[in-house]
N, C-alpha and C positions, 0 to 999 in steps of 0.2 A: 130639084129633087136630089141631085147629087150632093149639093151643099147641106141639105137637111139630113141626109143619111150620115154624112161625115160628122155633123154636129151631134146627132143622137148617139153615134158610135163613141165619140169622145166623152159625152156625158156619162156613159156607162164605163168606158175604159179607164178614165183617170182614177176614180176611186178603187176600181178593181185592181189596177196595177199597183196602186199604193198599198192596199191591204196585202196583196201577194208578196210584195217586196218586204213588208213588215214581218210577215210570218216566215218567209224564207230567211231573213236576217236572224230572227230568234232561233230558228232551227240550226243555222250554222253555229251560232254561239253555243247552243246546247251540245252539238257534236264535239266542240272543242273543250267543253267543260268536264273536269274530272271531279268525281264525288270525293268527299272527305272520309277519313277513317277516324273513329272515335275510340279512345282508350276506355274500355269498360271498367278499369280500375279507378277512374276518377271518382272523387268523393261525391256522393249523391245526398244532398242535404235539403233540397227543396221539397215542400209538401204540395201535392197536387190534389185537386178535386176533378174527377172525370165525370162530366155531366152527360147523361144519355137521355135526350128528349124522346119520349115514347108514347105514341097514340095508337092503342090497340095493336100491340106488337107481340102478342103471345106466341106467334109462329116462329119468330126469329130471335127474340130477346135472350133465350138461353145460350145460344151460340155466341152472341155478342158478349155477354157477361163472362162466359168461360174464357174467351179470348183476352178480355181485359184483366182477368185474374192471373193469366199466364205471362203478363208483362214482366220482363227481367228488371225489376226495380224493387227496393225494399218495400214490402207490403204495408209496413206501418207508416209509410210516407205518402200513401195515396188512398183516397176514398172513391168508391164508385157510387154515384148517385143517379138512380133512375128517376126521371121526372115522368110519372104516370099522368099524362096530360089528357083530361077528359076521356078516360078509358072506360069502356063498357065491357071489356073482356077480362082475362086473367093476367094481364101484364103485371099488375102490382103484386098479387100473391106469388106468382112464379118468380119474380125478381127477388122478393123477400126470402123465398125458399133457397135462393142461391147465396144468401148471406150478404147482400148489399143493401145500402141505404135506399129507401123508397120515399119519394115525396109526391103525394097525390094532389093534383090540382083540378078544380072543377070551375070552369068559367065558360059559359056558352056564348058569350059575346066577343071576348078577346081570344080569337082562335088563331092557331099557328105557332110555329116553332119560336119565333121571335118573342112572343108574349110569354111562352113557357120558360124560356131562358131568363128573361128579365125577372119573372116571378121567383124563380129558383135562386137567382143571385141575390135578390132582395131578402129572401128568407134566410139565406146563409149569413148575409151581413147583419140581419137583426139578431141572430143568435151569437154574433161576435165570434164565429168560428174562423180562425185564420188559415188562409192558404196562400202559398207563394204564387200559384198559378192555377188557371182553370182551363180544362181541356173539354172540347165538345166532340162527341162521337155519335154518329147516327146509330139507331137501334138495330139496323140490319147490316152490321159491319164486323170485320175482324181486323185486328191491328198487328203490326210486326212487334216482336218481343222487345225490340230496342226502343220502342216509341218514347217512353218517358226519359230514358237516358239521353236521347238525342235532344228532346225538348229542354232538358236540364242544361245540356252543353250550350245550346243557343241562348238560353236565358242568362247563363253565366257570362256570355260575351256581350250582353246588353240588349238583346232583342226583347221587344215588348209584345209583339204579336207574331205568331209563327203559323205557317200552313205546311203540313206534311204532304207527301205524295198521295193524292186521292185517286185511287185506281179502282178497277172492277175485278171481281172474282171471275176467272176464265170459265166459260161454259162452251167448250168446243162442240160444234155441230148445231148450235142454236143461234140463228143469225142475228136476232134482235139484241140480246145482251152482248154478243161478240162485236157488233158494230158500235155499240155504246162503249165497249171496252177500248176500241181503237180511238174513238172520239175523246175519251178520258185521257188516254196516253198523250195525245197531241195537245189537248187543252190544259190538262191539269199537271202534266209533267214536263213536256218539251218547252212550252211557252215560258212557264216560270223559271225553268232551268236556264233558258237563254237570258232572262231578265236579270239573273244573278250577276252576270258579267258586266252589266251596265248600271248596277245599283238601283234597280227599280223594284217596285212593290210586286209581290207575287200574286196578290189577290187572295180572296177567301172563297172556299168552295162549300162551306157549311159542315163538312165532315173532316175531322183531323185538325181542327183549329186549336190553337193554344194562346191564351192571353195572360199576361203577367197580372198579379194581384193589384199592382199599382195602377195599371191601365184600366182594369175593371172598376177600381174605386174612383179614378179621376174622370173616366169617360164611360159611364154606365151604358149597358146595352139599350139602344133606343131605335132599333130598326125592326119593323113589324110587317113588311111587305111579303109577298109570296117568294121573293128572292132576297130574304133578309141578309144573307151572307154577302151578296154582291153590294147591297146598300151599305152594309157595315164597312166593307173594304173601301168604298168611295168616300164615306164620311171620314174615315181615318186618314185617307190620302189628302183630303182637303185640310186636315189639321197637321199635315206634314209627317204623319206616322207611317212608316214602311212596314208592310207585311213581309217578314223574312221567310224565304222558302227553305224547307228542310227536306231535301229529296231522299236523305238516308233513312227516314222513318216513313212507313207506309200504312195507310188504312185502305182496306179492300171492301167496297160496297157490294152487296148481293143484288144484282139487277133481276127484274122479272124476266122469266124465260119466254113469255109469250108477248107478242106485240100489243095485244089488247090490254094486258095488265100494265104495260109501260106507258099507255096513252096519257094518263093524268099527270104523271111525272114529267113527261116531255112537254106537255102543254104548259105546265107551270114554269118550266125552264124557258121555253121559247116566248110565250106571251108575257110572262112576268117581267121580262127585260124592258119592254117598250115604255111603260110608265117611268121606270128608273132612268132610262135614257132621256126622256122628256124632262125629268126633274133635275138631273145632275149634269147633263152635257154642257149647258151654259155656264153654271158655276165652275165646272172643272176647267174649261178652256180659259175662262176669265182668271181663275186663280193661278193657272199655269203661267200665263203671260205676266200677271202682276208680280208673282213671286219668282219668275224666271226658273221654274222648277221642272226639270226633265222628268222627275218621278210623277208629278201630277199630270204632265202632258202625256206621258206614256199610258197612265191610267185612263185618260180621256180617249186615247186611240183604242185601247183595249175595250172600253165601253162601247164604242160605236162600230167596232169591227163586226160585220155580220157573221152569222153561223157559217162555218166553213163549207158545209155541204151546199148551202144556198149560194155562196160565193162561187163555188166550183160549177154549179149548174148554170149560172149566168155566163161564166167564162166559156164553158163548153158550147153552149147554144150560140153565143156570139161568134166564137171562132169558126164553128161549122157554117153559120150563115154567111160570114165574110168570105170564107174560103170557097163556098159554093158560088157566091156572086162573082168572085174573082175568076173562077174556072169558067163561068158563063160569059166572060168577056169584060167584066168591070175591072180593068187593069188598075184603076186608080185606088182599088181596095187592097192592093198588094201589101203596102206598108202596114195598114191596120190589121190585116190578117196575121202578119208577122208578129206584131205586138201582142195581139190576143193569144197567139201561140206561145209567146214568151211568158205571159201571165200564167198560162196553163202549166208550163214547165216549172215555174216557181212554186206553184201549188203542189205539183207532183213531188218536188224536192221536199216540201214541208211534210208530206205524208211519209215518203220512203226514208228520207233523212231523219225524220222524227222517230220513226219506228226503230231505226238503227241506233239513234242516240239513246233510246230507252232500252236497248238490248231486248227488243220484243221477241217473243217466241214465234215459231212458224205459223201457229194457228191465227195469230193477229194478222199476218200477211194474207193468209187464206180468207180471212173474214172480208177482205176488201172486194172479193168476188161478189159479195152480196150488196155492193153499193147501189146498183140500180133498184133492187128490191127495197132497200132502205129509203132511197130517195122517193119512190112512189108512196111508201107508207107515210113519210113525212108530208108529202103533198096532200094525201087524203086527210091527214090530221089537220092541216091548215084549213082545208075546205070545210071539214066538220066543225071546226072552231068558228069559222066565219058564219056558217049557216045557223049554228046553235047560239052563237053570241058568247061573249065573255062575261060570266056572272061574277067575276072577281073574287070568287070564294076559294079558300084554301082547301084543296082536295088531297087527301092522303093517297100515296101510291099503293095499289093493291099488292098485298104480300102473298108469298108462296112459302110453304113449309120448308125450313132449312133441311138440307140433305147432309 
């Protein structure tokens, strides 16, 4: 029995400790990284197409378009294109009233953001309208005024694919979006900021992405899963193309204020990863070894790293059980208890060190008090998904009127 317990402990402990060290390492690098400053007087000559995929977004599209129109960049050098994708509301007319280009798509079989993007890019190509780069912004977002200037600077340096800081609009006092905000800070800012120091790919988050015109022409959009951004990032990595992180530019997503409205989004993020892991894990590790590529290997590690909250729950439960058994007389568990405790400390460093690296406000720290409530909500969501089954359909996140 003693041997069995130790073996089971190690089976869980080895990967947990590895992931904890990985996250702590990236956090340390992020803490040591200084952001760049850009000279706004630099010549801005690139022409951008800002694509806004929108499916029934009449409640939020106005605020998004207004934000894009206020970007500090010559307005004759960028076009805003709203892709009204299978809309049955007033998304298209409202967007047209704001004076932007609207492309209406109707296809009841090819559903999802990936198909909408490919259709739009094909339409632009067929009209032979030339753009130096394409930007993708979600329809429920606001962007920093320096967005295109930063993209222009990175493109000037040779970047082909860029991901900006993809964060969440603060909603102090509402636990669900605030916990998501903390998660975004750690996953979408701290991790890619740490990767900058080791020359690895930042990953794509679906919002605030920029692709050079050359990349779009030579590698057309071809990912259509529920997590099309993750799949695009992995396919680019396999071809040796790095996603450059641009932390100086920010896009803020507006998260649902109620847990119920956030369920479909969270289910898509959590469940949608599993088929992608099954599809890409083997090719990623094989390519990393064959090409001796640190970038591809890191992308593989990033792919298989479990959701941070799930990792922490396993660590806390194992630490408490080992510690309780040790206190009850199982002295042979002293070492394992110590290692589990070390993994927990590494994860704590990822959270608090990460928030510090991101210069997070006090409300982000306060949001951590809701971790138990958030963990229970996710657990219920998993059970509901298991009981209901995964119908593999793309489901749009419920929207709430912009304030």
